[in-house]
C-alpha positions as a Markdown table, in Angstrom:
| # | Residue | x | y | z |
|---|---|---|---|---|
| 1 | Met | 0.0 | -0.1 | 0.0 |
| 2 | Ser | 1.5 | 3.4 | -0.8 |
| 3 | Thr | 1.8 | 6.6 | 1.4 |
| 4 | Leu | -1.4 | 7.7 | 3.1 |
| 5 | Pro | -2.7 | 11.2 | 2.3 |
| 6 | Lys | -2.2 | 13.3 | 5.3 |
| 7 | Cys | -5.7 | 14.3 | 5.7 |
| 8 | Phe | -7.0 | 10.7 | 5.6 |
| 9 | Leu | -7.2 | 8.7 | 8.8 |
| 10 | Cys | -6.9 | 5.6 | 6.9 |
| 11 | His | -7.6 | 4.1 | 3.4 |
| 12 | Pro | -11.1 | 4.1 | 2.2 |
| 13 | Thr | -13.4 | 1.0 | 2.8 |
| 14 | Val | -15.5 | -0.1 | -0.3 |
| 15 | Cys | -18.7 | -1.2 | 1.7 |
| 16 | Ala | -21.1 | -3.4 | 0.1 |
| 17 | Val | -24.8 | -2.1 | 0.7 |
| 18 | Glu | -28.0 | -3.4 | -1.2 |
| 19 | Asn | -26.9 | -3.4 | -5.2 |
| 20 | Asp | -24.4 | -0.7 | -4.8 |
| 21 | Tyr | -21.1 | 0.4 | -3.1 |
| 22 | Ile | -20.7 | 3.0 | -0.4 |
| 23 | Ile | -17.2 | 4.3 | -0.3 |
| 24 | Ala | -16.1 | 5.3 | 3.2 |
| 25 | Val | -13.3 | 7.8 | 3.5 |
| 26 | Pro | -12.5 | 8.7 | 7.1 |
| 27 | Val | -10.8 | 12.1 | 7.5 |
| 28 | Arg | -8.7 | 14.0 | 10.1 |
| 29 | Val | -9.6 | 17.6 | 9.1 |
| 30 | Pro | -12.5 | 19.3 | 7.0 |
| 31 | Val | -12.2 | 18.3 | 3.4 |
| 32 | Phe | -14.3 | 18.8 | 0.1 |
| 33 | Met | -14.1 | 15.5 | -1.5 |
| 34 | Lys | -15.4 | 13.7 | -4.6 |
| 35 | Ile | -15.1 | 10.3 | -6.3 |
| 36 | Gln | -14.3 | 10.0 | -10.1 |
| 37 | Ile | -14.8 | 6.5 | -11.4 |
| 38 | Gly | -14.6 | 6.8 | -15.4 |
| 39 | Glu | -16.9 | 9.5 | -16.5 |
| 40 | Gln | -18.9 | 9.3 | -13.3 |
| 41 | Thr | -18.4 | 11.9 | -10.4 |
| 42 | Tyr | -19.9 | 11.3 | -6.9 |
| 43 | Tyr | -20.2 | 13.9 | -4.3 |
| 44 | Asn | -21.0 | 13.7 | -0.7 |
| 45 | Thr | -23.8 | 16.1 | -0.1 |
| 46 | Ala | -27.2 | 16.6 | 1.7 |
| 47 | Asn | -29.9 | 18.3 | -0.2 |
| 48 | Gly | -27.5 | 20.1 | -2.7 |
| 49 | Val | -24.8 | 21.0 | 0.0 |
| 50 | Arg | -21.3 | 19.5 | -0.2 |
| 51 | Leu | -20.2 | 18.1 | 3.3 |
| 52 | Ser | -16.7 | 19.3 | 4.7 |
| 53 | Asp | -17.3 | 19.0 | 8.4 |
| 54 | Thr | -17.5 | 15.3 | 9.0 |
| 55 | Arg | -15.2 | 12.7 | 10.1 |
| 56 | Val | -16.3 | 10.2 | 7.2 |
| 57 | Gln | -16.9 | 11.0 | 3.7 |
| 58 | Leu | -19.6 | 8.7 | 2.3 |
| 59 | Phe | -20.2 | 8.2 | -1.4 |
| 60 | Arg | -22.9 | 5.9 | -2.8 |
| 61 | Val | -21.6 | 4.7 | -6.0 |
| 62 | Asp | -23.1 | 2.5 | -8.8 |
| 63 | Lys | -21.8 | -1.0 | -8.4 |
| 64 | Pro | -21.5 | -1.9 | -12.1 |
| 65 | Val | -19.7 | 1.1 | -12.9 |
| 66 | Leu | -16.7 | 0.4 | -10.2 |
| 67 | Asp | -16.5 | -3.4 | -11.2 |
| 68 | Ala | -16.0 | -2.5 | -14.5 |
| 69 | Ala | -13.7 | 0.3 | -14.1 |
| 70 | Gly | -11.4 | -1.7 | -11.6 |
| 71 | His | -10.3 | 1.5 | -10.1 |
| 72 | Tyr | -11.6 | 4.9 | -8.3 |
| 73 | Thr | -10.1 | 8.2 | -7.7 |
| 74 | Val | -10.5 | 10.1 | -4.6 |
| 75 | Ile | -10.3 | 14.0 | -5.2 |
| 76 | Tyr | -9.8 | 15.8 | -2.0 |
| 77 | Gln | -9.2 | 19.6 | -0.8 |
| 78 | Pro | -8.9 | 20.5 | 2.6 |
| 79 | Val | -11.3 | 23.3 | 3.8 |
| 80 | Tyr | -9.9 | 25.9 | 6.2 |
| 81 | Leu | -12.6 | 28.4 | 6.5 |
| 82 | Arg | -16.3 | 28.2 | 5.2 |
| 83 | Leu | -18.0 | 31.4 | 5.1 |
| 84 | Pro | -21.5 | 32.4 | 3.5 |
| 85 | Phe | -19.7 | 34.1 | 0.5 |
| 86 | Tyr | -16.4 | 32.6 | 0.7 |
| 87 | Cys | -14.4 | 29.5 | 1.2 |
| 88 | Ala | -10.8 | 29.2 | 2.0 |
| 89 | Lys | -9.5 | 26.0 | 0.6 |
| 90 | Gly | -6.3 | 24.0 | 0.0 |
| 91 | Thr | -4.9 | 22.7 | -3.4 |
| 92 | Glu | -7.0 | 19.8 | -5.0 |
| 93 | Gln | -5.2 | 16.6 | -5.0 |
| 94 | Thr | -6.0 | 13.0 | -5.9 |
| 95 | Arg | -5.2 | 9.5 | -4.9 |
| 96 | Thr | -6.4 | 6.4 | -7.0 |
| 97 | Tyr | -7.2 | 3.1 | -5.9 |
| 98 | Ala | -7.5 | -0.2 | -7.4 |
| 99 | Phe | -10.5 | -2.3 | -6.9 |
| 100 | Arg | -11.2 | -5.9 | -7.6 |
| 101 | Pro | -14.8 | -7.2 | -7.2 |
| 102 | Leu | -15.8 | -10.4 | -5.9 |
| 103 | Arg | -15.1 | -13.2 | -8.5 |
| 104 | Glu | -17.7 | -14.7 | -10.4 |
| 105 | Gln | -16.0 | -18.3 | -10.4 |
| 106 | Gly | -13.9 | -20.5 | -8.5 |
| 107 | Asp | -13.3 | -20.6 | -4.6 |
| 108 | Ile | -13.9 | -17.1 | -2.9 |
| 109 | His | -11.8 | -16.4 | 0.3 |
| 110 | Ile | -13.7 | -14.7 | 3.0 |
| 111 | Cys | -12.3 | -13.3 | 6.2 |
| 112 | His | -15.0 | -13.1 | 9.2 |
| 113 | Ile | -13.9 | -10.6 | 12.2 |
| 114 | Ser | -16.1 | -10.0 | 15.1 |
| 115 | Asp | -15.7 | -8.8 | 18.7 |
| 116 | Thr | -12.3 | -7.3 | 18.4 |
| 117 | His | -13.3 | -5.1 | 21.3 |
| 118 | Gly | -10.7 | -2.5 | 20.3 |
| 119 | Arg | -7.9 | -4.5 | 19.1 |
| 120 | Arg | -6.7 | -3.2 | 15.8 |
| 121 | Lys | -3.2 | -4.5 | 15.5 |
| 122 | Pro | -4.0 | -8.3 | 16.4 |
| 123 | Ala | -7.1 | -8.0 | 14.3 |
| 124 | Ala | -5.3 | -6.8 | 11.3 |
| 125 | Gln | -2.4 | -9.3 | 11.6 |
| 126 | Ala | -5.3 | -12.4 | 11.8 |
| 127 | Gly | -7.0 | -10.7 | 8.9 |
| 128 | Ala | -4.0 | -11.1 | 6.6 |
| 129 | Phe | -4.2 | -14.7 | 6.7 |
| 130 | Phe | -5.1 | -15.0 | 3.1 |
| 131 | Gly | -2.8 | -12.0 | 1.7 |
| 132 | Gly | -3.8 | -10.8 | -1.8 |
| 133 | Asp | -6.2 | -13.9 | -2.3 |
| 134 | Leu | -8.6 | -12.3 | 0.2 |
| 135 | Asp | -11.9 | -11.3 | -1.7 |
| 136 | Leu | -14.3 | -10.2 | 1.1 |
| 137 | Leu | -14.2 | -9.0 | 4.4 |
| 138 | Leu | -16.8 | -9.5 | 7.0 |
| 139 | Leu | -16.6 | -7.1 | 9.9 |
| 140 | Asn | -19.5 | -8.5 | 12.2 |
| 141 | Gly | -20.2 | -6.1 | 15.1 |
| 142 | Asp | -18.5 | -5.3 | 18.4 |
| 143 | Ile | -15.3 | -4.2 | 16.5 |
| 144 | Gln | -15.0 | -1.3 | 19.1 |
| 145 | Asp | -15.7 | -2.0 | 22.7 |
| 146 | Phe | -18.3 | 0.6 | 22.8 |
| 147 | Ser | -19.1 | 4.0 | 21.0 |
| 148 | Gly | -17.9 | 6.5 | 23.5 |
| 149 | Thr | -16.2 | 8.7 | 21.1 |
| 150 | Val | -16.4 | 9.3 | 17.1 |
| 151 | Asp | -12.8 | 7.9 | 17.2 |
| 152 | Gln | -13.8 | 4.4 | 18.5 |
| 153 | Ile | -16.5 | 4.1 | 16.1 |
| 154 | Leu | -13.9 | 4.7 | 13.2 |
| 155 | Leu | -12.0 | 1.6 | 14.3 |
| 156 | Pro | -13.8 | -0.8 | 11.7 |
| 157 | Tyr | -12.7 | 1.5 | 8.9 |
| 158 | Gln | -9.0 | 1.1 | 10.2 |
| 159 | Ile | -9.2 | -2.4 | 10.6 |
| 160 | Ala | -10.4 | -2.8 | 7.0 |
| 161 | Ser | -7.8 | -0.3 | 5.8 |
| 162 | Asp | -5.1 | -2.5 | 7.3 |
| 163 | Ile | -6.4 | -5.5 | 5.8 |
| 164 | Thr | -8.1 | -4.4 | 2.3 |
| 165 | Gly | -6.3 | -1.0 | 1.5 |
| 166 | Gly | -9.3 | -0.1 | -0.1 |
| 167 | Glu | -9.2 | -2.4 | -2.9 |
| 168 | Ile | -11.9 | -5.1 | -2.1 |
| 169 | Pro | -15.6 | -5.2 | -0.8 |
| 170 | Val | -16.2 | -5.2 | 2.9 |
| 171 | Ile | -19.6 | -5.9 | 4.8 |
| 172 | Ile | -19.9 | -4.0 | 7.7 |
| 173 | Ser | -22.9 | -5.0 | 10.6 |
| 174 | Arg | -23.5 | -3.7 | 13.9 |
| 175 | Gly | -23.0 | -5.2 | 17.1 |
| 176 | Asn | -25.0 | -4.7 | 20.5 |
| 177 | His | -21.7 | -3.1 | 22.1 |
| 178 | Asp | -22.0 | -0.5 | 19.0 |
| 179 | Leu | -25.1 | 0.9 | 20.6 |
| 180 | Arg | -23.3 | 2.0 | 23.9 |
| 181 | Gly | -22.0 | 5.6 | 24.4 |
| 182 | Thr | -22.8 | 9.1 | 23.0 |
| 183 | Ala | -21.4 | 8.5 | 19.8 |
| 184 | Ala | -23.7 | 5.7 | 18.8 |
| 185 | Gln | -26.4 | 8.3 | 18.1 |
| 186 | Gln | -23.9 | 9.4 | 15.1 |
| 187 | Leu | -23.5 | 6.0 | 13.6 |
| 188 | His | -26.0 | 6.1 | 11.1 |
| 189 | Arg | -24.3 | 9.2 | 9.5 |
| 190 | Leu | -20.9 | 7.8 | 9.6 |
| 191 | Trp | -21.3 | 4.1 | 8.7 |
| 192 | Pro | -22.7 | 2.6 | 5.7 |
| 193 | Thr | -26.4 | 2.0 | 5.9 |
| 194 | Ala | -29.5 | 1.6 | 3.7 |
| 195 | Asn | -31.2 | 4.9 | 3.9 |
| 196 | Gly | -30.2 | 5.0 | 7.8 |
| 197 | Lys | -31.0 | 1.3 | 8.3 |
| 198 | Thr | -28.4 | -0.9 | 9.6 |
| 199 | Tyr | -29.9 | -4.2 | 8.2 |
| 200 | Tyr | -30.1 | -4.7 | 4.3 |
| 201 | Pro | -29.6 | -7.2 | 1.7 |
| 202 | Val | -26.2 | -7.3 | -0.2 |
| 203 | Arg | -25.7 | -8.7 | -3.8 |
| 204 | Leu | -22.1 | -9.4 | -4.7 |
| 205 | Gly | -21.8 | -11.5 | -7.9 |
| 206 | Arg | -23.6 | -14.5 | -7.5 |
| 207 | Leu | -23.4 | -14.4 | -3.6 |
| 208 | Trp | -26.5 | -12.8 | -1.5 |
| 209 | Phe | -26.2 | -11.5 | 2.0 |
| 210 | Leu | -28.6 | -10.8 | 4.2 |
| 211 | Val | -27.3 | -8.4 | 7.0 |
| 212 | Met | -29.4 | -8.7 | 10.1 |
| 213 | Asp | -29.2 | -6.4 | 13.3 |
| 214 | Cys | -30.8 | -7.5 | 16.7 |
| 215 | Gly | -29.7 | -4.4 | 18.4 |
| 216 | Glu | -29.0 | -4.9 | 22.0 |
| 217 | Asp | -29.2 | -8.6 | 23.8 |
| 218 | Lys | -31.3 | -7.4 | 26.9 |
| 219 | Arg | -34.6 | -5.9 | 27.3 |
| 220 | Asp | -34.7 | -2.2 | 26.6 |
| 221 | Ser | -36.0 | -2.1 | 30.3 |
| 222 | His | -32.6 | -3.3 | 31.7 |
| 223 | Pro | -30.8 | -0.7 | 34.1 |
| 224 | Glu | -27.7 | -1.1 | 32.2 |
| 225 | Tyr | -29.0 | 1.0 | 29.4 |
| 226 | Ser | -30.8 | 3.7 | 31.5 |
| 227 | Gly | -33.3 | 4.2 | 28.9 |
| 228 | Ser | -30.8 | 4.9 | 26.1 |
| 229 | Val | -32.2 | 2.0 | 23.7 |
| 230 | Ala | -35.5 | 1.4 | 22.1 |
| 231 | Cys | -34.6 | -1.9 | 20.4 |
| 232 | Glu | -37.8 | -3.4 | 20.5 |
| 233 | Pro | -39.7 | -1.2 | 18.0 |
| 234 | Phe | -36.4 | -1.5 | 16.2 |
| 235 | Arg | -36.7 | -5.1 | 15.8 |
| 236 | Arg | -40.3 | -5.0 | 15.0 |
| 237 | Glu | -39.6 | -2.7 | 11.9 |
| 238 | Glu | -36.9 | -5.0 | 11.1 |
| 239 | Thr | -39.5 | -7.9 | 10.9 |
| 240 | Asp | -41.6 | -5.9 | 8.4 |
| 241 | Phe | -38.3 | -5.5 | 6.3 |
| 242 | Leu | -37.6 | -9.4 | 6.6 |
| 243 | Glu | -41.2 | -10.0 | 5.3 |
| 244 | Ala | -40.9 | -7.8 | 2.6 |
| 245 | Val | -37.1 | -8.7 | 1.2 |
| 246 | Thr | -38.1 | -12.3 | 1.2 |
| 247 | Asp | -41.6 | -12.1 | -0.2 |
| 248 | Pro | -41.5 | -15.1 | -2.6 |
| 249 | Ala | -43.2 | -12.7 | -5.3 |
| 250 | Val | -39.9 | -11.0 | -5.4 |
| 251 | Phe | -37.3 | -13.1 | -3.9 |
| 252 | His | -35.9 | -16.0 | -5.9 |
| 253 | Pro | -33.3 | -17.9 | -3.9 |
| 254 | Glu | -32.6 | -20.4 | -6.7 |
| 255 | Glu | -30.7 | -17.7 | -8.6 |
| 256 | Met | -28.1 | -17.2 | -6.0 |
| 257 | Arg | -25.9 | -18.5 | -3.2 |
| 258 | Arg | -27.4 | -17.0 | 0.1 |
| 259 | Phe | -26.0 | -16.1 | 3.6 |
| 260 | Val | -26.9 | -14.5 | 6.7 |
| 261 | Val | -24.7 | -12.1 | 8.6 |
| 262 | Ala | -25.7 | -11.0 | 12.0 |
| 263 | His | -23.4 | -10.0 | 15.1 |
| 264 | Met | -26.1 | -12.1 | 17.5 |
| 265 | Pro | -26.8 | -15.6 | 16.1 |
| 266 | Phe | -30.4 | -15.3 | 16.8 |
| 267 | Ser | -30.9 | -19.0 | 16.3 |
| 268 | Ile | -29.4 | -19.5 | 19.8 |
| 269 | Arg | -31.6 | -19.1 | 22.7 |
| 270 | Asn | -29.3 | -17.9 | 25.3 |
| 271 | Thr | -30.9 | -18.6 | 28.7 |
| 272 | Glu | -27.6 | -18.7 | 31.0 |
| 273 | Pro | -28.4 | -16.4 | 34.2 |
| 274 | Cys | -26.1 | -13.5 | 34.9 |
| 275 | Lys | -24.9 | -12.8 | 38.4 |
| 276 | Gly | -27.5 | -14.7 | 40.0 |
| 277 | Glu | -30.2 | -13.1 | 38.2 |
| 278 | Glu | -32.7 | -14.5 | 35.6 |
| 279 | Ala | -31.3 | -14.8 | 32.2 |
| 280 | Pro | -31.4 | -11.3 | 30.8 |
| 281 | Phe | -30.4 | -12.4 | 27.3 |
| 282 | Asp | -33.6 | -14.6 | 26.9 |
| 283 | Ile | -35.6 | -12.2 | 24.9 |
| 284 | Glu | -37.8 | -11.8 | 21.7 |
| 285 | Asn | -38.5 | -15.4 | 21.6 |
| 286 | Glu | -41.5 | -15.4 | 19.4 |
| 287 | Arg | -39.8 | -12.6 | 17.1 |
| 288 | Tyr | -36.6 | -14.7 | 16.7 |
| 289 | Asp | -38.5 | -18.0 | 16.2 |
| 290 | His | -40.4 | -15.8 | 13.4 |
| 291 | Trp | -37.2 | -14.7 | 11.8 |
| 292 | Cys | -35.8 | -18.4 | 11.6 |
| 293 | Arg | -38.9 | -19.7 | 10.3 |
| 294 | Leu | -38.9 | -17.3 | 7.3 |
| 295 | Leu | -35.1 | -17.9 | 6.6 |
| 296 | Asn | -35.9 | -21.6 | 6.4 |
| 297 | Glu | -39.0 | -21.3 | 4.5 |
| 298 | Arg | -38.0 | -18.5 | 2.1 |
| 299 | Val | -34.3 | -17.8 | 1.9 |
| 300 | Lys | -32.6 | -21.4 | 2.7 |
| 301 | Pro | -29.5 | -19.9 | 3.7 |
| 302 | Glu | -26.2 | -22.0 | 3.2 |
| 303 | Leu | -24.2 | -20.4 | 6.3 |
| 304 | Phe | -25.0 | -17.9 | 9.2 |
| 305 | Phe | -21.9 | -15.9 | 10.0 |
| 306 | Gly | -22.2 | -14.7 | 13.6 |
| 307 | Gly | -20.5 | -13.5 | 16.6 |
| 308 | His | -21.2 | -12.2 | 19.9 |
| 309 | Tyr | -20.2 | -15.3 | 22.0 |
| 310 | His | -16.4 | -14.7 | 22.0 |
| 311 | Glu | -15.5 | -18.1 | 20.4 |
| 312 | Leu | -14.6 | -20.2 | 17.4 |
| 313 | Thr | -16.8 | -22.7 | 16.5 |
| 314 | Val | -19.3 | -24.1 | 13.8 |
| 315 | Leu | -22.4 | -25.1 | 14.8 |
| 316 | Pro | -24.0 | -27.9 | 12.6 |
| 317 | Asn | -27.8 | -27.9 | 12.0 |
| 318 | Glu | -28.5 | -30.6 | 14.6 |
| 319 | Ser | -26.4 | -28.8 | 17.3 |
| 320 | Pro | -28.4 | -28.5 | 20.6 |
| 321 | Arg | -27.5 | -24.8 | 20.9 |
| 322 | Asn | -29.4 | -24.0 | 17.7 |
| 323 | Thr | -32.4 | -23.6 | 19.9 |
| 324 | Arg | -34.6 | -22.3 | 17.1 |
| 325 | Gly | -33.7 | -24.6 | 14.4 |
| 326 | Leu | -32.2 | -22.4 | 11.7 |
| 327 | Asp | -31.6 | -25.2 | 8.9 |
| 328 | Cys | -28.1 | -24.2 | 8.1 |
| 329 | Pro | -24.6 | -24.4 | 10.1 |
| 330 | Ile | -23.8 | -21.2 | 12.3 |
| 331 | Leu | -20.2 | -20.1 | 12.0 |
| 332 | Ile | -19.3 | -18.1 | 15.2 |
| 333 | Gly | -15.9 | -16.5 | 14.4 |
| 334 | Gly | -14.4 | -14.1 | 16.9 |
| 335 | Arg | -12.4 | -14.6 | 19.7 |
| 336 | Pro | -10.8 | -11.6 | 21.7 |
| 337 | Gly | -7.9 | -12.8 | 24.1 |
| 338 | Ala | -5.3 | -10.7 | 26.1 |
| 339 | Arg | -4.9 | -7.2 | 24.6 |
| 340 | Glu | -2.6 | -8.3 | 21.8 |
| 341 | Ala | -4.2 | -11.5 | 21.3 |
| 342 | Tyr | -7.1 | -12.2 | 18.9 |
| 343 | Ala | -8.4 | -15.1 | 16.5 |
| 344 | Cys | -11.1 | -15.1 | 13.7 |
| 345 | Ala | -12.4 | -17.2 | 11.1 |
| 346 | Gln | -11.1 | -17.5 | 7.5 |
| 347 | Leu | -13.2 | -19.4 | 4.9 |
| 348 | Val | -12.5 | -20.6 | 1.5 |
| 349 | Leu | -16.1 | -20.9 | -0.2 |
| 350 | His | -16.2 | -23.8 | -2.6 |
| 351 | Glu | -19.4 | -24.6 | -4.7 |
| 352 | Lys | -20.9 | -27.3 | -2.2 |
| 353 | Ser | -18.7 | -26.6 | 0.9 |
| 354 | Ala | -16.5 | -24.5 | 2.7 |
| 355 | Thr | -13.1 | -24.7 | 4.4 |
| 356 | Val | -12.8 | -23.0 | 7.7 |
| 357 | Tyr | -9.5 | -22.0 | 9.2 |
| 358 | Phe | -9.7 | -20.4 | 12.6 |
| 359 | Val | -6.4 | -18.4 | 12.7 |
| 360 | Asp | -4.6 | -16.2 | 15.4 |
| 361 | Gln | -2.8 | -13.0 | 15.4 |
| 362 | Asn | 0.3 | -14.9 | 14.4 |
| 363 | Arg | -1.7 | -16.4 | 11.4 |
| 364 | Gln | -1.3 | -19.6 | 13.1 |
| 365 | Ile | -4.1 | -22.2 | 12.1 |
| 366 | Leu | -5.7 | -23.0 | 15.4 |
| 367 | Gln | -8.4 | -25.3 | 13.9 |
| 368 | Arg | -9.4 | -26.6 | 10.3 |
| 369 | Gln | -13.0 | -27.6 | 9.3 |
| 370 | Met | -14.7 | -28.6 | 6.1 |
| 371 | Ile | -18.4 | -27.4 | 6.4 |
| 372 | Pro | -20.9 | -29.0 | 3.7 |
| 373 | Leu | -23.2 | -26.3 | 2.3 |
| 374 | Ser | -26.7 | -27.0 | 1.2 |
| 375 | Ser | -28.2 | -25.5 | -1.8 |
| 376 | Val | -31.8 | -24.9 | -3.5 |
| 377 | Glu | -32.9 | -27.9 | -5.2 |
């Protein structure tokens, strides 16, 4: 990777959202910025006003345009003083990044990282397992320990920068710890979303991902939140989304390979008590049962990518932990250790199976496992 421009916090992240990309460029100072892809120019605006006072410049770009071009150029200009009738600016500069879309044929290499809880260096080291063969990075929640400051909620971009250098697609999903802290109020403006929503489908080549967001893992009334969350109505709205996006009239699973990405593996009913109290994590049972039924009946996913439990494991369909009977394996791939220790999941997706490597920050293979994957008949 070449030298980072001084006003960039890290390299861009090309986030996959729905049928487009959102290129996110974290910055250190106010800038005017635009993205050039071939003849197309993309701006970061709000109702016609170019945004300069933001820590992340976000550009929704047309996926076919970037896939075909194979590169994009970031055009940036520091903004020193923005007045009603004058704007003092620095010299306009450019930085071009190569980009490689997800391959259409052959094996696909996927890195799954969750629950780093602030560990940038070991997560990036583990994430480098496939090197230049990596095709897709999944950052699946609780990357920061909590969202106390804007700097904390930019950590997923920094890890993505270390691993991808802005050159391959990334999917970012929200974890429950990401809702905690004052900066959580800004996530919808600084992270890639589908019109502000943190749940959405993603289409990359022949692969289709459903990104789901459970919000918090305890009831909204739990004293830990002190009234700062309203996740029950959020999940109610998400149920409407799930019904609509998987409606058989518009969704045809036989046309693509299907996967679910969610920080919390909601097919697992967590009934463990906490500090002698009744289990605080055993919530939304009817709703999560309904989600799993819809996935089984309409989506028929091949694999569920999850985190939250701080472990490295693959739960087969028949696992006793798969309480709600989701009809696919559940991969849990993120284990934080001591401050400089971390392990994650690396996956080679074959046509009818996947090879999973659980690797640590030294890129040592801790476990290797072959997973048979189902397909639509």
